C-alpha positions in Angstrom: -1.8 4.4 2.5 -4.0 2.1 4.6 -4.8 -1.6 5.3 -8.3 -2.9 5.5 -10.3 -5.5 7.9 -13.3 -7.1 6.8 -14.6 -9.2 9.8 -18.4 -8.0 10.1 -19.1 -11.1 12.5 -21.8 -10.3 15.1 -24.3 -7.6 15.4 -21.7 -5.0 15.8 -20.3 -6.1 12.7 -23.9 -5.9 10.6 -24.2 -2.3 12.2 -20.5 -1.7 10.6 -21.6 -3.5 7.3 -24.8 -0.9 7.1 -23.0 2.1 8.2 -22.2 4.7 5.3 -18.8 6.7 5.7 -18.0 9.8 4.2 -14.4 10.2 3.9 -12.8 13.6 4.3 -12.1 15.3 1.6 -8.4 17.5 1.3 -8.7 21.1 2.5 -7.3 24.4 0.8 -4.5 24.0 3.2 -3.8 20.0 2.7 -4.0 21.0 -1.5 -1.2 23.2 -0.5 1.0 21.3 1.6 0.1 18.2 -0.3 1.9 19.9 -3.3 4.8 21.2 -1.4 5.3 17.4 -0.2 4.8 16.3 -3.6 7.7 18.5 -4.6 9.9 17.6 -2.2 9.6 13.7 -2.4 10.1 14.3 -6.0 13.3 16.4 -5.5 14.9 14.0 -3.2 13.9 10.7 -5.5 15.9 12.2 -7.8 19.0 12.8 -6.1 18.5 8.9 -4.7 20.4 6.1 -5.7 18.1 3.1 -6.3 19.3 -0.9 -6.3 17.0 -3.1 -7.4 16.5 -6.7 -6.2 13.3 -8.6 -8.1 12.5 -11.7 -7.0 9.2 -11.7 -8.7 8.8 -12.9 -11.6 5.4 -11.2 -12.7 7.3 -7.9 -13.0 9.5 -8.7 -15.5 7.2 -9.8 -17.7 4.7 -6.8 -19.3 1.8 -9.3 -20.4 1.3 -10.3 -16.7 -2.0 -9.3 -14.9 -2.0 -6.7 -12.5 -0.6 -7.5 -8.8 -1.3 -6.1 -5.2 1.8 -4.3 -3.9 2.2 -4.5 0.0 4.5 -2.5 2.3 5.1 -1.2 5.5 3.1 2.1 6.3 7.0 3.4 7.6 8.6 3.1 4.0 6.0 5.1 1.8 8.1 8.3 1.1 9.5 6.3 -2.0 6.7 4.4 -2.8 6.0 6.6 -6.1 8.9 7.3 -7.3 9.9 3.5 -7.4 6.1 2.6 -9.4 7.1 4.7 -11.8 10.9 4.8 -12.1 11.1 1.2 -12.2 7.8 -0.9 -12.1 5.4 1.0 -15.1 9.1 0.2 -17.1 8.6 -3.6 -16.3 5.1 -4.0 -16.0 2.1 -2.6 -18.2 -1.1 -1.9 -16.2 -3.8 0.9 -16.3 -2.3 2.4 -13.2 -2.0 2.4 -9.7 -5.1 2.4 -7.0 -4.1 2.9 -2.9 -5.8 2.7 0.1 -5.6 5.5 1.6 -7.4 6.1 5.3 -10.8 7.9 5.3 -9.9 10.7 8.4 -8.2 13.7 8.1 -5.0 12.9 8.2 -5.8 10.7 5.3 -7.3 13.8 3.3 -3.3 15.1 2.8 -2.0 12.0 1.4 -5.0 11.8 -1.2 -3.9 15.3 -2.2 -0.4 14.0 -2.7 -1.7 10.6 -4.5 -3.9 13.1 -6.8 -0.3 15.1 -8.0 1.1 11.3 -8.5 -2.1 10.6 -10.6 -2.5 7.5 -8.2 -6.1 6.7 -7.8 -6.7 6.9 -3.7 -9.7 4.4 -2.1 -10.8 5.5 1.6 -10.9 3.0 4.2 -8.8 1.6 6.8 -9.5 -1.0 9.6 -11.7 1.1 11.7 -13.6 3.3 8.7 -15.1 1.8 5.4 -13.2 -1.2 5.1 -15.7 -3.4 3.0 -16.9 -0.1 1.2 -13.1 0.2 0.3 -12.8 -3.4 0.0 -15.2 -3.4 -3.3 -13.7 0.0 -4.5 -10.5 -1.9 -5.0 -11.9 -4.5 -6.6 -13.7 -2.2 -9.2 -10.3 -0.7 -10.0 -8.5 -4.1 -10.3 -11.3 -5.0 -12.9 -10.2 -2.0 -14.6 -6.4 -3.5 -14.9 -5.2 -1.1 -12.1 -2.5 -2.4 -10.2 -3.5 -2.2 -6.2 -1.2 -1.0 -3.3 -1.7 -1.5 -0.1 0.0 -0.9 4.0 -0.8 -3.5 5.7 0.0 -2.1 9.1 -1.3 1.0 8.7 -3.0 3.3 9.3 -2.4 3.5 12.9 -0.4 0.0 13.4 0.8 -1.7 15.0 3.7 -1.5 13.2 5.2 -4.5 10.9 2.0 -6.5 11.8 0.1 -7.8 8.5 -4.1 -7.3 9.1 -5.9 -9.7 7.3 -7.5 -7.2 4.7 -5.0 -7.4 2.2 -5.7 -11.5 2.0 -9.5 -11.1 1.7 -8.1 -8.7 -1.3 -5.9 -11.2 -3.4 -8.9 -13.6 -2.5 -11.6 -11.8 -4.3 -9.7 -10.4 -7.2 -7.1 -13.2 -7.8 -4.2 -10.8 -8.0 -0.6 -12.0 -6.4 0.6 -10.1 -3.7 3.9 -8.6 -4.2 5.8 -8.0 -0.9 8.1 -4.5 -1.3 10.0 -3.2 1.4 13.1 -0.6 1.2 16.3 0.0 2.8 17.3 3.6 2.9 21.2 4.4 3.6 20.6 7.8 5.4 17.2 8.6 6.7 15.8 10.4 9.6 13.0 8.5 11.8 9.6 10.6 12.7 8.4 10.2 16.5 5.3 8.6 15.2 4.1 4.9 15.7 6.1 3.7 13.3 8.9 5.8 13.3 8.2 6.7 10.0 11.2 6.9 7.6 12.3 10.2 5.6 15.0 9.8 3.2 17.6 12.4 3.0 19.4 13.3 -0.5 21.9 11.3 -2.1 21.0 8.3 0.0 21.4 4.8 -1.0 18.2 2.8 -1.5 17.8 -1.2 -1.8 14.5 -1.8 -3.1 13.4 -5.7 -2.6 10.1 -7.1 -4.5 9.4 -10.1 -3.1 8.1 -13.7 -4.2 4.2 -13.2 -5.5 1.5 -15.0 -3.4 -1.6 -16.6 -4.3 -4.1 -16.4 -2.2 -7.0 -19.6 -3.9 -10.5 -18.6 -4.1 -12.0 -21.3 -2.1 -9.2 -20.7 0.6 -10.9 -21.5 4.1 -10.1 -19.3 7.4 -7.2 -21.3 8.6 -5.8 -21.5 4.8 -5.9 -17.5 5.2 -4.3 -17.0 8.8 -1.2 -19.2 7.5 -0.6 -17.4 4.3 -1.0 -13.9 6.4 1.8 -14.6 8.8 3.6 -16.4 5.7 3.2 -12.9 4.3 4.1 -11.0 7.5 7.3 -13.2 7.7 8.3 -12.5 4.3 8.3 -9.2 5.0 10.3 -9.2 8.1 12.7 -11.3 6.8 13.5 -8.1 3.9 13.0 -5.5 6.8 16.2 -3.7 7.9 15.9 -0.8 9.8 
């Protein structure tokens, strides 16, 4: 998954706004690799002992509208297992749409999401940002929950970019900060030190208080909300 920025100010911004970028589709080897990763994730998740801490009122109300789930990029491994094991039992929606990078690497994640019945929306801070925002808004209007990693796909790690605030503003959806604390794990040598859970580990899942971005919010107010979201995510981040 990835985040997006929506700044198209200036001449270069106008050029970006009119540029049409075609996302990379999964190649055969990515489809095969995605299937193997899907099986591995399902197998590991079946052995993990989850503990839930839910401070979001909306998840316990089946009649509440869809929401935007926000989690750090390095905690993606158990995200879909958590969504289907807990969220879908507590919260009624048409499904889940997730932001995925339009790059070649993002195509592998698309192959995995397809197997989890998640609708991928291709875009990031550098490619298809505005188009992706419009596509996410369309899925929101269809009753789908949305998911974004605000520091993905390339970082900086633990830094919330402004696209998720724009998305919350145009959809009216509440942002739910989500964090995972995994007991036994491997840390990859990637920009975000991606966390790979080990079998039979414990995982504490924390859903934070929802955040609403008013439709009439100014740039100054949006920046304050971005900083607040980042501080709430960091408060529940235990490496």
